C-alpha positions as CSV (number, residue, x, y, z in Angstrom):
1,M,-29.2,-15.5,-94.7
2,K,-31.3,-13.1,-92.5
3,V,-33.5,-14.7,-90.0
4,L,-36.3,-12.5,-88.8
5,N,-38.5,-14.0,-86.1
6,P,-41.6,-12.3,-85.0
7,L,-41.8,-14.6,-81.9
8,K,-38.7,-12.9,-80.3
9,A,-39.7,-10.6,-77.5
10,P,-38.2,-7.1,-76.8
11,F,-35.2,-7.1,-74.5
12,G,-36.1,-7.7,-71.0
13,T,-39.6,-9.0,-71.6
14,A,-39.1,-12.6,-72.8
15,K,-40.5,-15.4,-70.4
16,F,-37.9,-17.8,-69.2
17,S,-38.1,-21.4,-70.7
18,R,-35.4,-24.2,-70.3
19,V,-33.5,-25.0,-73.4
20,K,-34.5,-28.6,-74.4
21,N,-32.2,-29.2,-77.2
22,V,-29.7,-27.4,-79.4
23,S,-28.0,-28.6,-82.6
24,Y,-25.6,-27.0,-85.2
25,H,-26.7,-27.2,-88.8
26,Q,-23.6,-26.9,-90.9
27,W,-25.3,-26.6,-94.2
28,E,-27.2,-23.4,-93.0
29,D,-24.3,-22.3,-90.6
30,A,-26.9,-21.8,-87.9
31,F,-28.0,-23.3,-84.5
32,D,-31.4,-24.9,-84.1
33,V,-32.4,-24.1,-80.4
34,E,-35.6,-25.8,-79.1
35,F,-37.3,-24.8,-75.7
36,D,-39.5,-26.7,-73.3
37,D,-42.5,-24.5,-74.1
38,G,-42.3,-25.7,-77.8
39,L,-40.7,-22.6,-79.4
40,S,-37.8,-23.3,-81.7
41,F,-35.3,-20.7,-83.2
42,L,-32.8,-20.9,-86.0
43,E,-29.9,-18.6,-84.7
44,P,-27.3,-17.6,-87.3
45,H,-23.8,-18.6,-86.3
46,R,-22.5,-15.2,-87.2
47,T,-24.4,-13.6,-84.4
48,I,-22.9,-16.0,-81.9
49,R,-19.4,-15.5,-83.3
50,K,-19.8,-11.7,-83.1
51,A,-21.2,-11.5,-79.7
52,N,-18.5,-13.9,-78.2
53,R,-15.7,-12.4,-80.4
54,I,-14.9,-15.8,-82.0
55,S,-12.3,-16.0,-84.7
56,P,-13.9,-16.2,-88.3
57,K,-11.5,-19.2,-89.0
58,A,-12.6,-21.2,-86.0
59,I,-14.6,-24.4,-86.8
60,V,-17.3,-25.8,-84.5
61,E,-16.0,-29.0,-82.8
62,R,-19.1,-29.6,-80.5
63,V,-22.1,-28.0,-78.9
64,E,-22.8,-28.6,-75.3
65,L,-26.1,-28.0,-73.6
66,D,-25.9,-26.8,-69.9
67,E,-27.5,-30.0,-68.5
68,E,-27.9,-28.7,-64.9
69,L,-30.0,-25.5,-65.3
70,R,-30.6,-25.8,-69.0
71,H,-30.4,-21.9,-69.2
72,G,-28.2,-21.9,-72.4
73,F,-25.4,-23.7,-74.2
74,F,-21.8,-23.7,-75.1
75,V,-20.2,-23.9,-78.5
76,H,-16.5,-25.4,-78.5
77,Y,-14.2,-24.5,-81.4
78,D,-11.1,-26.2,-82.8
79,N,-8.9,-23.4,-81.9
80,G,-9.8,-23.6,-78.1
81,Q,-12.2,-20.7,-77.9
82,T,-15.7,-21.2,-76.4
83,A,-18.8,-19.2,-77.0
84,E,-21.4,-19.1,-74.2
85,V,-25.1,-18.6,-75.4
86,S,-27.9,-17.8,-72.9
87,W,-31.5,-18.5,-73.5
88,A,-32.1,-14.7,-73.5
89,F,-29.7,-14.3,-76.5
90,I,-31.9,-16.6,-78.5
91,R,-35.3,-15.4,-77.4
92,E,-35.0,-11.7,-77.1
93,L,-34.5,-8.9,-79.6
94,P,-31.4,-6.7,-78.8
95,P,-32.0,-3.2,-77.6
96,K,-32.3,-0.7,-80.5
97,N,-29.6,1.7,-79.1
98,C,-27.1,-1.0,-78.6
99,P,-23.9,0.0,-80.4
100,H,-22.2,-3.5,-80.6
101,C,-25.5,-5.4,-81.4
102,K,-25.6,-4.3,-85.0
């Protein structure tokens, strides 16, 4: 599954909007991230795993929204690892010359 979203802005140009809700859809192996301004993105789990160097065998236990600032969320895995995902990771396109973003 490849998610291409024309609503994502180039790196460094996205407007901040607080994360309203996040949920993990196991059947799609993706996270549904909803923002206060009404935009919603389906972010593939593999991109979050890769960015946070999470083991491929790790299983999602729970997803936790940062309740205070609502600037991102945390994904907790059964092996003790935790992925931290910021609003910018979801709303912005990575730089084209980024070697580890491919």
